[in-house]
N, C-alpha and C positions, 0 to 999 in steps of 0.2 A: 923766302921771308926772313923776319928778325927774328932770334930763335927767340929772345928777352923777351917777346911780345906774340900774346895767346891770340890767336882771331875771335871777332866779339861778333860768333850766332846772326843778334837781331842784327848788323847791320850790315848792308850789298851796298856792293859799290856800280855807278849805271853807267854804262858803256856807249857811245858811238852804236854802234850797232842795232844796240836792244833799239836807244832814241828810235834811230831811224824806221829800223819795222814797225814801231808802232805809230810811225807818222804816214806811214806810203803803206795804205787798207788794198798796193795793189801789189807787197812785198808779199813773196812765198812763206815769211816768218810772222806776218804781221797775228795769225790770227791765234796760233802760239804766244807767243810775245803778249800780247793783250789778256790770254789765259794767265802768263806767268806773274803780268802787271798787276794782276786782277790781289790775284793772289797775295804775292805780297804786301798789297795794300792792305787786306782783310788777317795779314798776319800781323799790323802793325810793322812790318820792317823799317828801321831808320835806313832810307837811301841819300846815296852820297857820289856827289862826279867831282868833278874839278873844271874849272872855267878853260883847263887845255880843249875839255872832251865839248865842254860847251861852246865854242869853236869850233873845232872837228864839227861838229853837228850841224851846226847852225848855218855851213861851208857848204857840207853834204846834201843837207834841204833844198839846200841856194840852187847849187847845180843840177841836181835831178828831178826838182820838183817846181820850185820861182821864190821870187823873191819873200810875197804877203803869210804862207807855211812859213817858213822860215822863217818872217819876227814873230810871227802868232807860235812858234816853238821855243822863243827867247822868252818872250814871256810865257807863256804854262807851265814853264819850269822854273823860272824865278818864285813866280805865285803860288809851285805844286809843293808838293811834301818831298824834295829831293834838297839838301844842303850841298849849297856850290863850295867846293877845298880848294880855296888860293893852293896853286905850287909853288912851292917856296925856293927859293937859292939852291937851298940842300936838300928838296926833293930832285931839282935839276941836275945837281952836282952828281947824286945817284940814276939818275932817268940814264945821265952820261955815260956812268960805269958799267952797268946794264949792257947798254947797247954795247959796248967795246968787250964783255967777257961775253958775251955771248953769239961772238960771229959767225956763230951756224944759223943765229936766228933773224926773223925778217922784223923786228919790234917796232914800232913807227913810234920814233920823237915822243909823243899824246901814248902810247903804250906804254915806252916807257916811265916816264909821267904817274900814269895809272899806278902799277907798278912800285912807284918811287910812295906813292901818296896812301897805295893800303897798307906797306910794309909799313909808314910810319903811324897811321892808325888805326895798326890791328886787326885789318879789314881779311877775311879770309875767303869771303864770296865774290862771283860779279855777276848780274845777271847781263849777258852781255851773247853775243852768237862768233865771237873774236875767237877760234883758237889757242893766240897767245896769250890769252890769260889759263889755258889748262895749263900750258909746257913750263911755265910759270912759276907753278906750282901753287894757280887755288883754284880751289871749287867753282864751279861754273849752276849757278841757279838753274832747272828747269822742270 
């Protein structure tokens, strides 16, 4: 993370894995993820995600559950409490640097974009089931 920006504990980044677990009631993490989402809402945390996570979530739900639910997820995120942050050209460059720098990690481009945006915005915590966030030095809310 960028040492010049301290994380804001009130802001939490939401990853695809959390969105998916909230949508798929058969997912083994559904109940736990729902409990975390309820707590974050009660604590009035500011939730943020990226347009890349939104696209990845839509594709995952589309392929595993179906078109109607995937379309509904897009609407619910758009109308919900989460702010969708657009990935910038600088974020994309930083993401590519992260992937090149950590050749021992299998970070996806979406993961690395998420890290870049979190660094830029000073977000230190993620609502995710993906261990890559911990590997990159972020806290995971649970």
